[in-house]
Legacy VTK file of the C-alpha trace (Angstrom):
# vtk DataFile Version 3.0
C-alpha trace
ASCII
DATASET POLYDATA
POINTS 62 float
-27.509 2.818 -11.984
-29.354 1.846 -8.848
-27.735 1.658 -5.454
-28.027 -2.144 -5.333
-26.051 -2.487 -8.572
-23.441 -0.113 -7.201
-23.002 -2.110 -4.000
-22.904 -5.434 -5.863
-20.231 -4.003 -8.151
-18.310 -2.759 -5.132
-18.611 -6.223 -3.589
-17.149 -7.855 -6.692
-14.253 -5.405 -6.747
-13.369 -6.104 -3.120
-13.668 -9.866 -3.585
-11.245 -9.806 -6.501
-8.836 -7.542 -4.616
-8.729 -9.769 -1.526
-8.192 -13.061 -3.394
-4.486 -12.326 -2.964
-4.835 -12.380 0.822
-6.762 -15.644 0.757
-4.025 -17.318 -1.265
-1.159 -15.934 0.782
-2.769 -16.676 4.136
-0.776 -15.884 7.239
2.609 -16.063 5.500
2.631 -12.297 5.077
1.802 -11.767 8.757
4.462 -14.230 9.886
7.073 -12.604 7.670
6.309 -9.149 9.153
6.519 -10.636 12.637
9.861 -12.303 11.895
11.195 -9.092 10.353
10.168 -7.185 13.486
11.944 -9.665 15.765
15.110 -9.578 13.672
15.090 -5.792 13.715
14.543 -5.780 17.480
17.474 -8.106 18.118
19.755 -6.075 15.840
18.711 -2.923 17.678
19.373 -4.543 21.070
22.814 -5.686 19.877
23.726 -2.131 18.872
22.392 -0.856 22.199
24.532 -3.372 24.080
27.634 -2.256 22.144
26.933 1.421 22.798
26.345 0.804 26.518
29.575 -1.189 26.767
31.461 1.619 25.005
29.924 4.263 27.271
30.813 2.213 30.347
34.479 1.989 29.304
34.796 5.691 28.422
34.191 8.062 31.289
32.323 11.271 30.581
29.965 9.747 28.009
26.244 9.639 28.543
24.360 6.380 28.357
LINES 1 63
62 0 1 2 3 4 5 6 7 8 9 10 11 12 13 14 15 16 17 18 19 20 21 22 23 24 25 26 27 28 29 30 31 32 33 34 35 36 37 38 39 40 41 42 43 44 45 46 47 48 49 50 51 52 53 54 55 56 57 58 59 60 61
């Protein structure tokens, strides 16, 4: 097997593997972005609750 055949075969493998990404488009990226924002807002809500609880109870660290 020559090196050109090897690289052409490798090219075909990668093209077939990345067909999925061409069909999906940016939907996967947007879903990860939305999931990150939702997680951030949930985290901030918990942080707000913990800060409010620490403010009401003396002797607790923030």
